[in-house]
C-alpha positions as CSV (number, residue, x, y, z in Angstrom):
1,M,90.1,117.8,98.3
2,R,86.8,119.6,98.3
3,P,83.4,118.5,99.8
4,L,81.8,115.9,97.6
5,L,78.6,118.0,97.1
6,V,78.8,121.5,95.6
7,L,76.9,124.0,97.8
8,D,75.1,127.2,96.9
9,G,74.9,128.7,100.3
10,V,73.3,126.0,102.5
11,R,71.7,124.3,99.5
12,V,73.2,121.6,97.3
13,D,73.8,122.8,93.8
14,W,73.0,119.6,92.0
15,R,73.6,121.0,88.5
16,R,77.2,121.9,89.4
17,T,77.7,118.7,91.4
18,V,76.7,116.5,88.4
19,L,78.8,118.6,86.1
20,R,81.8,118.3,88.5
21,M,81.5,114.5,88.7
22,A,81.1,114.3,84.9
23,M,84.3,116.4,84.5
24,Y,86.1,114.2,87.0
25,L,85.1,111.0,85.3
26,S,86.1,112.5,82.0
27,G,89.5,113.2,83.5
28,V,89.9,109.6,84.6
29,L,89.0,108.3,81.2
30,I,91.4,110.8,79.5
31,L,94.2,109.8,81.9
32,A,93.7,106.1,81.2
33,L,93.6,106.7,77.5
34,G,96.8,108.7,77.7
35,I,98.5,105.9,79.6
36,V,97.6,103.3,77.0
37,I,98.6,105.4,74.0
38,Q,101.9,106.1,75.6
39,T,102.5,102.4,76.2
40,E,101.4,101.5,72.7
41,S,103.6,104.2,71.1
42,G,106.5,101.9,71.2
43,M,108.6,104.7,72.7
44,G,108.5,103.5,76.2
45,V,106.0,103.4,79.1
46,A,104.8,106.4,81.0
47,S,106.7,107.5,84.1
48,L,103.2,107.3,85.9
49,T,103.0,103.6,85.3
50,C,106.7,102.5,84.8
51,F,106.7,100.7,88.2
52,A,103.5,98.9,87.4
53,D,104.9,98.0,83.9
54,A,108.1,96.6,85.5
55,L,106.1,94.4,87.9
56,S,103.8,93.3,85.0
57,H,106.9,92.1,83.0
58,I,108.3,90.3,86.1
59,S,105.1,88.7,87.2
60,G,103.3,88.1,83.9
61,V,100.2,89.8,85.3
62,S,98.3,92.4,83.2
63,L,99.4,96.1,83.2
64,G,96.0,97.2,84.5
65,T,96.1,94.8,87.5
66,M,99.6,96.1,88.4
67,V,98.5,99.7,88.0
68,S,95.8,99.0,90.6
69,V,98.2,97.2,93.0
70,T,100.9,99.9,92.8
71,Y,98.3,102.7,93.2
72,I,97.0,101.1,96.3
73,V,100.6,101.2,97.7
74,Y,100.7,104.9,97.0
75,V,97.5,105.3,99.1
76,F,99.2,103.8,102.1
77,A,102.2,105.9,101.5
78,Q,99.9,108.9,102.0
79,L,98.8,107.4,105.3
80,V,102.3,107.2,106.5
81,I,103.1,110.8,105.5
82,L,99.9,112.4,106.9
83,G,99.7,110.4,110.1
84,R,96.9,111.9,112.2
85,E,96.1,114.3,109.3
86,F,95.1,111.4,107.1
87,Q,91.4,111.7,106.0
88,P,89.4,108.5,105.6
89,R,88.1,109.9,102.3
90,I,91.6,109.3,100.8
91,L,90.8,105.6,101.0
92,L,88.5,106.2,98.1
93,E,91.6,106.4,96.0
94,I,91.7,102.6,96.3
95,G,88.4,102.5,94.3
96,F,89.9,104.9,91.8
97,S,93.0,102.6,91.5
98,V,90.7,99.7,90.6
99,V,88.7,101.7,88.1
100,I,91.7,103.2,86.3
101,G,93.4,99.8,86.2
102,M,90.2,98.4,84.6
103,F,90.0,101.1,82.1
104,T,93.7,100.7,81.2
105,D,93.1,97.0,80.4
106,V,89.8,97.9,78.4
107,F,91.5,100.6,76.3
108,S,94.5,98.3,75.7
109,A,92.2,95.7,74.3
110,L,90.0,98.1,72.3
111,I,92.5,100.5,70.8
112,P,94.4,99.1,67.8
113,I,97.3,101.6,67.9
114,H,100.6,100.0,66.8
115,P,102.6,102.8,65.1
116,V,105.5,101.7,63.1
117,A,107.1,104.7,61.5
118,L,109.2,106.9,63.8
119,S,107.1,109.9,63.0
120,E,103.9,108.1,64.0
121,R,105.5,106.8,67.2
122,V,106.6,110.3,68.1
123,A,103.2,111.7,67.3
124,A,101.5,109.1,69.5
125,M,103.9,109.9,72.3
126,C,103.1,113.7,72.1
127,V,99.4,113.0,72.0
128,S,99.7,110.7,75.0
129,L,101.6,113.3,77.0
130,L,99.0,116.0,76.2
131,L,96.1,113.6,77.2
132,T,97.9,112.5,80.4
133,S,98.7,116.1,81.6
134,F,95.2,117.3,80.8
135,G,93.6,114.3,82.5
136,V,95.7,114.8,85.6
137,S,94.9,118.5,85.8
138,L,91.2,117.9,85.4
139,V,91.1,115.1,88.0
140,V,93.2,117.1,90.6
141,N,91.3,120.4,90.1
142,M,87.9,118.7,90.6
143,G,89.0,117.8,94.1
144,V,87.0,114.6,94.3
145,V,89.6,111.8,94.6
146,P,93.0,112.2,92.8
147,N,94.6,109.2,91.1
148,A,96.8,107.6,93.8
149,P,100.3,108.7,92.6
150,D,99.2,112.2,92.0
151,G,97.4,112.2,95.4
152,L,100.8,111.3,96.9
153,V,102.5,114.0,95.0
154,Q,99.8,116.5,96.1
155,V,100.3,115.5,99.7
156,I,104.1,116.0,99.4
157,A,103.6,119.3,97.6
158,E,101.3,120.6,100.3
159,K,103.6,119.5,103.0
160,M,106.6,121.2,101.3
161,Q,104.5,124.1,100.1
162,K,105.8,123.6,96.5
163,R,104.0,123.6,93.2
164,F,102.4,120.3,92.3
165,G,104.1,120.1,88.9
166,D,107.5,120.8,90.3
167,V,107.2,118.1,92.9
168,K,105.9,115.7,90.3
169,V,109.0,116.1,88.2
170,A,111.2,115.0,91.2
171,F,108.7,112.2,92.1
172,D,108.5,110.8,88.6
173,S,112.3,110.9,88.2
174,I,112.9,108.9,91.4
175,H,110.0,106.6,90.4
176,V,111.6,105.9,87.0
177,A,115.1,105.3,88.4
178,A,113.7,102.8,91.0
179,A,111.6,100.9,88.5
180,L,114.5,100.7,86.0
181,A,116.8,99.4,88.7
182,L,114.3,96.7,89.6
183,T,113.8,95.7,86.0
184,L,117.6,95.5,85.3
185,T,118.2,93.5,88.5
186,V,115.4,91.0,88.0
187,L,115.1,90.7,84.2
188,G,118.5,91.9,83.1
189,T,116.8,94.2,80.5
190,A,115.3,97.6,80.4
191,G,111.9,96.1,79.8
192,G,109.4,98.7,78.6
193,F,111.6,101.7,79.3
194,G,112.4,104.1,76.4
195,P,112.6,107.8,75.5
196,T,109.0,108.5,76.5
197,T,109.7,107.3,80.1
198,V,112.5,109.8,80.5
199,I,110.6,112.6,78.7
200,S,107.5,112.1,80.8
201,A,109.5,112.0,84.0
202,L,111.2,115.3,83.2
203,F,108.5,117.2,81.4
204,L,105.0,115.8,82.4
205,G,105.0,117.8,85.6
206,R,105.8,121.0,83.7
207,M,103.1,120.2,81.2
208,I,100.6,119.8,84.1
209,N,101.8,123.3,85.3
210,V,100.9,124.6,81.8
211,M,97.5,122.9,81.8
212,N,96.8,124.3,85.2
213,R,97.7,127.8,84.1
214,L,95.4,127.5,81.0
215,F,92.5,125.6,82.5
216,A,92.5,125.4,86.4
217,T,90.5,128.6,86.9
218,R,88.1,127.6,84.0
219,F,87.6,124.1,85.5
220,T,86.8,125.4,88.9
221,R,84.5,128.2,87.7
222,A,82.5,125.7,85.6
223,A,82.2,123.2,88.5
224,F,82.1,125.4,91.5
225,G,81.2,129.0,90.4
226,N,83.4,131.8,91.7
227,V,85.8,129.6,93.7
228,A,89.6,129.6,93.6
229,P,91.4,126.6,92.3
230,L,92.9,124.2,94.9
231,A,96.1,125.4,96.5
232,S,98.6,123.7,94.1
233,G,96.5,124.6,91.1
234,L,96.1,128.2,92.2
235,A,99.9,128.6,92.5
236,E,100.4,127.2,89.1
237,A,97.6,129.2,87.5
238,R,99.3,132.3,88.8
239,G,102.7,131.1,87.7
240,E,104.1,131.2,91.2
């Protein structure tokens, strides 16, 4: 993460600070929209929210609420991994978790997307993956507060000195397997799992790598001036 205020020498560059925050909030909205479209595609829930969806089916509580609950758990996982290196600012991810859960419920209520034809469902799935990967890339590269699961992935990637997108593929795959096992054990069904869940687990991280190669440098230049992308984004932008 970067300092909250963008500095020009010793002065605060308010224009870039406001632009950075606007880009960050845009990433949050795009991410929430991608999650909802993916769920509404009828092709299965996103790997990013599959555990929340499983708990939602089991408990009867809304998906947005369970997104907030599971994301908060991921914040505390970062605390365990980082130990003394844990920065109190990471606790802001709890606020992010509440906001994205709220937007998920709002978009679910406002967006009348119920594709029926297979071609429409596949198109919705593809759009959702593009939105989600772009939203994650934008949020992570702004370095304000990442969404909690990606914050956890970022911590693991930095600890292992691996690319963010590559670690995300492994994280999402394990995430999907655990959520599916829980749903089958408790409900005896696959719940909201489908082709999209598997596709997003295997390819979303790679799509984020592509988005970082295409946009990481541009994002950071617009928000911070002549500053390199964050460590994980920089490696991906260079194709390392």
